[in-house]
C-alpha positions in Angstrom: 15.9 46.3 -48.5 13.0 44.2 -49.9 10.1 45.6 -51.9 11.8 49.0 -52.4 10.7 50.9 -55.6 13.6 51.7 -57.9 13.6 54.0 -60.9 15.9 54.3 -63.9 15.5 57.4 -66.0 17.6 58.6 -69.0 18.4 62.3 -68.8 17.5 62.7 -72.4 14.3 64.1 -73.9 11.8 61.6 -75.3 13.4 58.7 -73.7 11.3 56.6 -71.4 12.4 55.6 -67.8 11.1 52.5 -66.1 10.5 51.3 -62.4 10.9 48.1 -60.6 11.1 46.8 -57.1 13.7 45.1 -55.0 13.2 41.4 -54.2 13.4 39.9 -50.9 17.3 40.0 -51.1 17.3 43.6 -52.1 18.2 42.9 -55.8 16.4 44.4 -58.8 16.4 44.5 -62.6 15.2 47.3 -64.9 15.2 47.1 -68.6 15.4 50.3 -70.7 14.9 50.6 -74.3 18.2 52.3 -75.5 18.9 53.2 -79.1 22.2 53.1 -80.9 22.3 57.0 -80.8 21.8 56.9 -77.1 25.4 55.9 -76.3 26.8 58.5 -73.8 23.4 59.2 -72.4 23.2 59.8 -68.6 20.8 57.6 -66.7 19.7 58.4 -63.1 19.0 55.3 -60.9 17.2 56.1 -57.7 15.6 54.4 -54.7 14.4 56.1 -51.5 17.0 58.8 -50.7 19.8 57.1 -52.8 20.6 58.3 -56.2 23.3 57.4 -58.7 24.0 58.7 -62.2 25.6 56.3 -64.8 26.5 56.7 -68.4 25.3 54.3 -71.2 28.5 53.3 -72.6 28.6 50.8 -75.5 29.7 50.5 -79.1 26.6 51.2 -81.3 28.0 49.1 -84.0 28.2 46.0 -81.7 24.9 44.1 -82.2 26.0 41.0 -80.2 27.4 42.2 -76.7 24.7 42.8 -74.2 24.2 46.5 -73.2 23.9 46.2 -69.5 25.1 47.9 -66.3 25.2 47.0 -62.6 24.3 49.9 -60.1 24.5 49.4 -56.4 22.6 51.9 -54.2 23.4 52.3 -50.6 20.5 53.6 -48.4 
């Protein structure tokens, strides 16, 4: 679905969520500022009536590997 607002919100106090919109193909990117101590934090990604919870899983000692996740939402 094009031009659909998408939110990604950490379920942790004092952590900022962000919003984005899908492009014409229905894809989106959202960048969150995640700290080393946030490994294991739940993040809720939502658009329209779809919602999915993921966990930020990464090695806080690894400063080289990208900390990223792919989330597919079905509406």
